[in-house]
C-alpha positions as CSV (number, residue, x, y, z in Angstrom):
1,M,20.5,22.0,-36.3
2,S,20.9,22.2,-40.1
3,A,21.3,19.1,-42.4
4,S,24.8,20.3,-43.5
5,N,26.0,20.5,-39.9
6,K,24.7,17.1,-39.2
7,G,26.5,15.7,-42.3
8,T,29.8,17.3,-41.3
9,K,29.6,15.9,-37.8
10,S,28.7,12.4,-39.2
11,K,31.8,12.5,-41.5
12,K,34.0,13.5,-38.7
13,K,32.8,10.5,-36.6
14,K,33.4,8.1,-39.4
15,I,37.0,9.4,-39.9
16,I,37.7,9.1,-36.2
17,K,36.3,5.5,-36.2
18,V,38.5,4.5,-39.1
19,V,41.6,6.0,-37.5
20,V,40.8,4.1,-34.3
21,I,40.4,0.8,-36.2
22,I,43.7,1.4,-38.0
23,L,45.5,2.1,-34.8
24,V,44.1,-1.1,-33.2
25,I,45.2,-3.2,-36.1
26,L,48.7,-1.7,-36.1
27,L,48.9,-2.4,-32.4
28,I,47.9,-6.0,-33.0
29,I,50.4,-6.4,-35.8
30,V,53.2,-5.0,-33.5
31,Y,52.1,-7.3,-30.7
32,L,52.1,-10.3,-33.0
33,V,55.5,-9.6,-34.3
34,V,56.9,-9.2,-30.8
35,K,55.1,-12.2,-29.3
36,G,55.5,-14.5,-32.4
37,A,53.3,-17.1,-34.1
38,K,52.1,-18.7,-31.0
39,T,50.2,-15.6,-29.9
40,A,48.9,-15.2,-33.5
41,S,47.4,-18.6,-33.5
42,Q,45.6,-17.8,-30.3
43,L,43.9,-14.8,-32.0
44,Y,42.2,-17.0,-34.7
45,S,39.3,-19.4,-34.5
46,T,38.5,-22.0,-37.1
47,D,35.4,-23.3,-38.7
48,V,34.8,-26.3,-41.0
49,A,32.6,-26.1,-44.1
50,T,29.7,-28.4,-43.1
51,V,26.6,-29.6,-44.8
52,R,23.5,-28.7,-42.8
53,D,19.9,-27.3,-43.2
54,I,19.2,-23.6,-43.2
55,K,16.0,-21.9,-42.5
56,T,15.0,-18.2,-42.6
57,W,11.8,-16.7,-41.4
58,H,9.9,-13.6,-40.5
59,D,8.6,-13.2,-37.0
60,F,5.4,-11.5,-36.0
61,T,3.6,-11.0,-32.7
62,G,0.0,-10.9,-31.8
63,T,-2.7,-12.0,-29.4
64,I,-4.7,-15.2,-29.6
65,A,-8.4,-14.7,-30.3
66,P,-11.3,-16.9,-31.5
67,V,-12.0,-17.1,-35.2
68,T,-15.7,-17.6,-34.6
69,E,-17.6,-15.9,-31.8
70,K,-21.3,-15.3,-31.9
71,K,-23.4,-13.1,-29.7
72,V,-26.9,-14.5,-29.1
73,V,-29.5,-11.7,-29.3
74,A,-33.2,-12.2,-28.8
75,S,-35.6,-10.6,-31.3
76,V,-38.2,-10.1,-28.6
77,T,-38.0,-8.0,-25.5
78,A,-39.8,-7.6,-22.1
79,V,-40.5,-11.4,-22.1
80,K,-39.9,-13.6,-19.1
81,V,-37.2,-16.2,-19.3
82,E,-39.3,-19.3,-18.5
83,Q,-36.4,-21.8,-18.4
84,L,-32.6,-21.3,-18.7
85,L,-30.9,-24.5,-19.9
86,I,-27.2,-23.5,-19.9
87,E,-24.6,-22.1,-17.6
88,K,-21.5,-20.1,-18.3
89,G,-18.7,-22.4,-19.5
90,D,-21.0,-25.1,-20.9
91,E,-20.2,-26.6,-24.3
92,V,-23.1,-26.4,-26.8
93,K,-23.8,-27.6,-30.3
94,K,-25.4,-25.5,-33.0
95,G,-29.2,-25.7,-32.5
96,D,-29.0,-26.6,-28.9
97,V,-31.7,-24.8,-26.8
98,I,-30.2,-22.2,-24.6
99,A,-33.4,-20.7,-23.1
100,L,-37.2,-21.0,-23.3
101,L,-39.2,-17.8,-23.1
102,D,-42.8,-17.3,-21.9
103,T,-45.2,-17.8,-24.8
104,S,-48.5,-17.2,-23.0
105,A,-49.2,-13.8,-24.8
106,I,-48.5,-15.2,-28.3
107,D,-50.4,-18.4,-27.5
108,Q,-53.5,-16.2,-26.6
109,Q,-53.1,-14.3,-29.9
110,I,-53.0,-17.6,-31.8
111,L,-56.2,-18.9,-30.1
112,E,-58.0,-15.6,-30.8
113,K,-56.9,-15.6,-34.4
114,E,-58.0,-19.2,-34.9
115,A,-61.4,-18.5,-33.3
116,G,-62.0,-15.4,-35.4
117,M,-61.1,-17.4,-38.6
118,R,-63.6,-20.2,-37.7
119,I,-66.4,-17.6,-37.1
120,A,-65.6,-15.7,-40.3
121,S,-65.4,-19.0,-42.3
122,A,-68.9,-20.1,-41.0
123,Q,-70.4,-16.6,-41.8
124,N,-68.9,-16.5,-45.2
125,A,-70.2,-20.0,-46.0
126,L,-73.8,-18.9,-45.0
127,N,-73.5,-15.7,-47.1
128,L,-72.2,-17.7,-50.1
129,E,-75.0,-20.3,-49.8
130,S,-77.6,-17.5,-49.6
131,A,-76.2,-15.8,-52.7
132,L,-76.1,-19.0,-54.6
133,D,-79.7,-19.9,-53.6
134,S,-81.0,-16.4,-54.8
135,Y,-79.2,-16.8,-58.1
136,N,-80.3,-20.4,-58.8
137,N,-83.9,-19.7,-57.8
138,M,-84.1,-16.7,-60.2
139,I,-82.6,-18.8,-63.0
140,T,-85.1,-21.6,-62.3
141,D,-88.1,-19.3,-62.2
142,M,-87.0,-17.6,-65.4
143,S,-86.5,-21.0,-67.2
144,E,-89.9,-22.2,-66.0
145,G,-91.7,-18.9,-66.7
146,L,-92.5,-18.3,-63.1
147,Y,-90.5,-15.1,-62.5
148,A,-93.2,-12.6,-61.5
149,S,-92.1,-9.4,-63.2
150,V,-91.1,-11.1,-66.4
151,L,-94.3,-13.1,-66.4
152,T,-96.4,-9.9,-65.9
153,A,-94.5,-8.1,-68.6
154,Q,-94.8,-11.1,-71.0
155,N,-98.6,-11.3,-70.4
156,S,-99.0,-7.6,-71.0
157,L,-97.0,-7.9,-74.2
158,D,-99.1,-10.8,-75.4
159,T,-102.4,-9.0,-74.6
160,A,-101.2,-5.8,-76.4
161,Y,-100.2,-7.9,-79.4
162,G,-103.6,-9.6,-79.5
163,N,-105.4,-6.3,-79.2
164,L,-103.2,-4.9,-82.0
165,L,-104.1,-7.8,-84.3
166,S,-107.8,-7.5,-83.5
167,A,-107.8,-3.7,-84.2
168,Q,-105.8,-4.3,-87.4
169,R,-108.3,-6.9,-88.7
170,A,-111.4,-4.7,-87.8
171,Y,-109.9,-1.7,-89.5
172,N,-108.9,-3.7,-92.6
173,D,-112.4,-5.4,-92.8
174,E,-114.1,-2.0,-92.5
175,V,-111.9,-0.5,-95.2
176,K,-112.7,-3.4,-97.5
177,L,-116.4,-3.0,-96.9
178,N,-116.3,0.7,-97.2
179,N,-114.5,0.4,-100.5
180,R,-117.2,-1.9,-101.8
181,Q,-120.0,0.1,-100.0
182,L,-121.3,-3.2,-98.6
183,S,-121.8,-2.2,-95.0
184,T,-125.2,-3.2,-93.7
185,T,-126.4,0.3,-93.0
186,I,-125.5,1.5,-96.5
187,L,-126.9,-1.6,-98.1
188,N,-130.3,-1.1,-96.3
189,A,-130.3,2.6,-97.2
190,M,-129.7,1.8,-100.8
191,N,-132.5,-0.8,-100.8
192,A,-134.8,1.8,-99.2
193,V,-134.0,4.3,-102.0
194,D,-134.7,1.7,-104.7
195,S,-138.0,0.6,-103.2
196,T,-139.4,4.1,-102.6
197,Y,-138.3,5.1,-106.1
198,L,-140.3,2.2,-107.5
199,A,-143.3,3.1,-105.4
200,M,-143.1,6.8,-106.4
201,E,-143.1,5.7,-110.1
202,A,-146.0,3.4,-109.6
203,T,-148.0,5.9,-107.6
204,P,-146.7,9.3,-108.0
205,N,-148.1,11.5,-105.3
206,D,-146.7,13.6,-102.5
207,A,-146.6,10.7,-100.1
208,T,-144.4,8.4,-102.3
209,K,-142.3,11.3,-103.3
210,A,-141.8,12.2,-99.7
211,S,-140.9,8.6,-98.9
212,Y,-138.4,8.6,-101.7
213,N,-136.8,11.9,-100.6
214,Q,-136.5,10.5,-97.0
215,A,-134.8,7.3,-98.3
216,V,-132.3,9.4,-100.2
217,R,-131.5,11.5,-97.0
218,N,-131.1,8.3,-95.0
219,Y,-128.6,7.0,-97.6
220,E,-126.5,10.1,-97.4
221,A,-126.5,9.9,-93.5
222,A,-125.5,6.3,-93.7
223,K,-122.4,7.2,-95.8
224,I,-121.4,9.8,-93.2
225,N,-121.8,7.4,-90.3
226,E,-119.7,4.8,-92.2
227,E,-116.8,7.3,-92.5
228,N,-117.0,8.0,-88.8
229,T,-116.9,4.3,-87.9
230,L,-113.7,3.9,-90.1
231,T,-112.1,6.8,-88.4
232,K,-112.9,5.3,-85.0
233,L,-111.5,1.9,-86.1
234,Y,-108.3,3.6,-87.3
235,D,-108.0,5.4,-84.0
236,S,-108.4,2.1,-82.2
237,L,-105.6,0.7,-84.4
238,I,-103.3,3.5,-83.5
239,A,-104.1,3.1,-79.8
240,A,-103.4,-0.7,-80.1
241,Q,-100.1,0.0,-81.8
242,N,-99.0,2.4,-79.1
243,A,-100.1,0.0,-76.4
244,Y,-98.1,-2.8,-78.1
245,I,-95.0,-0.5,-78.3
246,Y,-95.3,0.3,-74.7
247,A,-95.7,-3.4,-73.8
248,V,-92.5,-4.2,-75.8
249,D,-90.6,-1.4,-74.0
250,N,-91.8,-2.5,-70.7
251,Y,-90.9,-6.1,-71.4
252,N,-87.4,-5.1,-72.5
253,S,-87.0,-2.9,-69.4
254,V,-88.1,-5.8,-67.2
255,M,-85.6,-8.1,-69.0
256,R,-82.8,-5.6,-68.5
257,Q,-83.6,-5.3,-64.8
258,T,-83.7,-9.0,-64.5
259,Q,-80.3,-9.3,-66.2
260,R,-78.9,-6.7,-63.8
261,Q,-80.4,-8.6,-60.9
262,L,-78.7,-11.8,-62.1
263,E,-75.4,-9.9,-62.5
264,A,-75.8,-8.5,-59.0
265,Y,-76.3,-12.1,-57.7
266,E,-73.2,-13.2,-59.6
267,L,-71.2,-10.3,-58.1
268,K,-72.5,-11.2,-54.7
269,I,-71.4,-14.8,-55.2
270,R,-67.9,-13.7,-56.3
271,G,-67.7,-11.3,-53.4
272,E,-68.6,-14.1,-50.9
273,Q,-66.1,-16.4,-52.6
274,L,-63.4,-13.8,-52.2
275,S,-64.5,-13.3,-48.6
276,S,-64.3,-17.0,-48.1
277,D,-60.6,-17.0,-49.2
278,T,-58.5,-17.5,-46.1
279,T,-55.1,-16.9,-47.7
280,V,-54.4,-13.7,-45.8
281,S,-55.7,-15.1,-42.5
282,D,-53.7,-18.3,-43.0
283,L,-50.6,-16.2,-43.6
284,Q,-51.3,-14.1,-40.5
285,L,-51.8,-17.3,-38.4
286,E,-48.7,-18.9,-39.8
287,N,-46.7,-15.7,-39.0
288,L,-48.0,-15.8,-35.4
289,K,-47.0,-19.5,-35.1
290,N,-43.6,-18.8,-36.6
291,T,-43.2,-16.1,-34.0
292,L,-43.1,-18.9,-31.4
293,D,-39.6,-19.8,-32.8
294,K,-38.4,-16.5,-31.5
295,Y,-39.3,-17.7,-28.0
296,V,-36.9,-20.6,-28.2
297,I,-33.3,-19.3,-28.0
298,V,-30.8,-21.7,-29.7
299,A,-27.1,-21.8,-30.1
300,P,-26.0,-20.3,-33.5
301,I,-22.7,-22.2,-33.5
302,D,-20.8,-25.0,-31.8
303,G,-18.7,-23.7,-28.9
304,V,-18.4,-22.7,-25.3
305,V,-20.7,-20.3,-23.5
306,T,-18.2,-17.6,-22.5
307,S,-20.7,-15.0,-21.3
308,L,-24.3,-15.2,-20.0
309,G,-26.5,-12.1,-19.6
310,I,-29.9,-13.5,-18.5
311,T,-31.4,-15.1,-15.4
312,E,-34.2,-17.6,-15.2
313,G,-37.5,-15.9,-14.2
314,E,-36.4,-12.4,-15.2
315,L,-37.5,-10.3,-18.1
316,L,-35.3,-10.1,-21.2
317,P,-33.6,-6.7,-21.3
318,A,-34.6,-4.2,-23.9
319,A,-31.1,-4.4,-25.4
320,G,-28.0,-6.5,-24.9
321,N,-26.7,-10.0,-25.4
322,I,-28.3,-13.1,-24.0
323,A,-25.1,-15.0,-24.3
324,T,-21.8,-15.2,-26.2
325,I,-20.7,-18.5,-27.7
326,T,-17.1,-18.9,-28.7
327,D,-15.6,-21.7,-30.9
328,F,-12.2,-22.6,-29.4
329,D,-11.5,-25.3,-32.0
330,E,-9.9,-22.8,-34.3
331,L,-8.2,-19.7,-33.0
332,K,-6.4,-16.9,-34.7
333,V,-3.6,-14.3,-34.2
334,D,-4.0,-11.0,-35.9
335,I,-0.6,-9.8,-37.2
336,K,1.0,-6.9,-39.0
337,I,3.2,-7.7,-42.0
338,G,5.7,-5.1,-43.0
339,E,5.8,-4.1,-46.6
340,Y,9.3,-5.7,-47.1
341,D,8.0,-9.0,-45.7
342,I,4.8,-9.2,-47.7
343,L,6.2,-11.2,-50.6
344,G,6.4,-14.4,-48.5
345,A,3.0,-14.0,-47.0
346,S,0.0,-15.0,-49.0
347,E,-3.3,-16.7,-48.5
348,G,-2.8,-20.2,-47.2
349,S,1.0,-19.8,-46.4
350,P,2.0,-22.2,-43.6
351,V,3.3,-20.7,-40.3
352,T,4.3,-21.8,-36.9
353,I,2.7,-20.3,-33.8
354,L,4.8,-20.2,-30.7
355,V,3.0,-19.7,-27.4
356,D,5.7,-18.9,-24.8
357,A,3.3,-19.2,-21.8
358,L,2.6,-22.8,-22.8
359,D,6.0,-23.5,-24.3
360,K,4.1,-25.0,-27.2
361,E,4.1,-24.7,-31.0
362,Y,1.2,-25.0,-33.3
363,E,1.0,-25.2,-37.1
364,G,-1.3,-22.7,-38.8
365,T,-2.0,-20.8,-42.1
366,I,-2.3,-17.2,-43.1
367,H,-5.7,-15.8,-44.0
368,N,-7.3,-12.5,-45.1
369,V,-4.2,-10.6,-46.0
370,D,-5.1,-6.9,-46.6
371,R,-4.8,-5.7,-50.2
372,V,-4.3,-2.1,-49.0
373,A,-1.5,-1.2,-46.6
374,T,-2.0,0.7,-43.4
375,V,0.4,3.6,-42.9
376,S,1.3,4.5,-39.3
377,G,4.3,6.7,-38.4
378,N,5.7,6.5,-41.9
379,V,5.7,2.7,-41.6
380,S,3.5,0.6,-44.0
381,F,2.1,-2.7,-42.9
382,F,-0.6,-5.1,-44.1
383,G,-3.0,-6.7,-41.6
384,A,-3.5,-10.5,-41.8
385,E,-5.0,-13.3,-39.8
386,V,-3.2,-16.5,-38.8
387,R,-5.5,-19.4,-38.0
388,F,-4.6,-22.6,-36.2
389,K,-6.2,-25.6,-34.5
390,A,-6.2,-25.1,-30.8
391,D,-6.0,-27.6,-27.9
392,D,-7.3,-27.5,-24.3
393,D,-4.3,-25.4,-23.2
394,T,-4.8,-22.5,-25.5
395,R,-6.7,-19.5,-24.2
396,S,-8.0,-16.4,-25.9
397,G,-5.9,-13.3,-25.0
398,M,-2.5,-15.2,-24.8
399,S,0.4,-13.6,-26.5
400,A,1.9,-15.5,-29.5
401,D,4.8,-15.3,-31.9
402,V,4.1,-16.2,-35.5
403,R,7.0,-17.6,-37.6
404,L,6.7,-17.5,-41.4
405,I,9.4,-19.6,-43.1
406,T,10.9,-17.8,-46.1
407,N,13.6,-20.3,-47.0
408,D,14.1,-23.9,-46.0
409,L,17.3,-25.4,-47.6
410,K,18.2,-29.0,-47.0
411,N,21.7,-30.4,-47.0
412,V,23.6,-27.3,-48.2
413,L,27.3,-26.4,-47.6
414,T,27.6,-23.8,-44.9
415,I,30.1,-21.9,-42.7
416,S,29.7,-19.6,-39.7
417,N,28.8,-16.0,-40.5
418,D,31.8,-14.9,-38.3
419,A,34.2,-16.4,-40.8
420,I,32.9,-14.4,-43.8
421,Q,34.6,-11.1,-44.6
422,S,33.9,-8.6,-47.4
423,A,36.5,-7.2,-49.8
424,S,36.6,-3.6,-50.9
425,D,35.0,-4.6,-54.3
426,G,32.0,-6.0,-52.4
427,T,32.9,-9.7,-52.9
428,S,33.0,-12.1,-50.0
429,Y,36.0,-14.2,-48.9
430,V,37.3,-16.4,-46.1
431,L,40.8,-17.0,-44.7
432,V,42.3,-20.4,-45.4
433,M,45.7,-21.9,-44.4
434,K,47.6,-23.4,-47.3
435,D,51.2,-24.6,-47.1
436,G,51.6,-22.9,-43.8
437,K,50.4,-19.6,-45.2
438,M,47.2,-17.8,-44.7
439,S,45.4,-16.5,-47.8
440,Q,42.1,-15.2,-48.9
441,Q,39.6,-17.5,-50.7
442,T,36.8,-15.8,-52.6
443,I,33.4,-17.4,-52.0
444,T,29.9,-17.0,-53.4
445,C,27.3,-16.8,-50.6
446,G,23.7,-17.8,-50.6
447,I,21.0,-17.7,-47.8
448,S,22.0,-16.9,-44.2
449,D,20.0,-17.8,-41.1
450,G,21.8,-15.3,-39.0
451,K,24.3,-17.8,-37.7
452,Y,25.3,-19.8,-40.8
453,T,25.5,-18.9,-44.5
454,Q,25.1,-21.1,-47.5
455,I,28.3,-21.4,-49.6
456,I,27.4,-21.8,-53.3
457,D,31.0,-21.7,-54.6
458,G,34.6,-21.4,-53.3
459,L,34.7,-24.1,-50.6
460,S,34.2,-27.8,-50.3
461,E,32.8,-29.9,-47.5
462,G,35.5,-30.3,-44.8
463,D,37.5,-27.2,-45.7
464,T,38.8,-25.3,-42.7
465,V,38.6,-21.5,-42.5
466,M,40.1,-19.1,-40.0
467,Y,38.7,-15.9,-38.6
468,I,39.3,-13.6,-35.7
469,A,36.7,-14.4,-33.1
470,Y,35.4,-11.7,-30.8
471,D,36.3,-13.7,-27.7
472,S,39.8,-14.4,-28.9
473,F,40.3,-10.8,-29.7
474,S,39.0,-9.7,-26.3
475,N,41.3,-12.2,-24.6
476,M,44.3,-10.9,-26.5
477,M,43.5,-7.3,-25.7
478,S,43.2,-8.2,-22.0
479,Q,46.6,-10.0,-22.2
480,M,48.2,-6.9,-23.9
481,T,46.8,-4.7,-21.2
482,E,48.1,-6.9,-18.4
483,E,51.6,-7.1,-19.9
484,E,51.7,-3.4,-20.1
């Protein structure tokens, strides 16, 4: 069916409805004229403008549930429940022990770890002591000149140095003597030349001449021998210098090796000191001991044990809850607030919770109002949570109505909603009787609670208004029918 057809039919229905109403009114007027004023007075009811309180509210529905509910889950599995200390329905406090698990396996690990740490500590102490002894003994021997390799190298250096000094002196002395030609061999040869020369002059003959010539040859040979001796002494000096250089190099090499040995001992000491550090082992042992806390299952909150999933003597399941603890001191009702009702609903707004099953009311507040609406079936609403203090009668899962007061007027002038009528210009009015005549009195309306409406202007307390009540109208119509 098209929209235009729908509109046409709707207009026709409205026209028919108006015609019916006009006919009914005309019928009533004719009836009143015929029957007179007495019947007219029976048609009207009266109401008196009265001061009373007016409240308006929004109603929401929901189901009671706990605000706080914790599932107890163990962080270990396949461990026997050594002792179960609670039953379903028990009240517990936060920290109360729920169950004790078998700790024999972790206890054995702790004992083995402690034993291993003691052995390692003793071995490290011995190794450190040995390294310190080696280092200190070497330092002592070196300071007292008793370190063998250094001592040998030092002695070799001293000997080489002494030999070098001796060779240097011998060479220098020989050079000086040679420069002055005062060596014993040359001096004796020179004296022999002089004596044979004098003998030849005194007794010139072949024998003295031969003696002289021999003395001259001996002198020449002495000079050659002297040069050979100087060369040998120089060679000895060079050899002594080389020996000394070698001794110095050897001494330096031994000292470097000694220093490296000392450094090796120092590294050994530091290594043993690091090995003696038990920080890592202490942490591992502490972690093992802390693991024992996992074998003591405690209540995470105050509340009642509402479910229990373990049995004493059995192994913990690989997955699943050990227990559920519910706090019934504070309960909640999850509600949906329509977009046109959201202005009166904010964090902390007071509400009344009505539980029909208990015929009780509780005072609560609104919490956690959604900032983003949920749209379902072209209807937008905001989720919220109503919290209230419970008593022993309240149960999770009960249905509840939530009443949010939007207006709470005290001591305001009111009349019945039935007495208020609307004029064609949209203003409100009531019928009043003045001087035996009925007339319209324009009024200004305020808040309505569905039964009574606040009158801001147009009436005073005690004023009487008249209106056609449904019951009176029905009675009159029945009477008209009977008379016909």
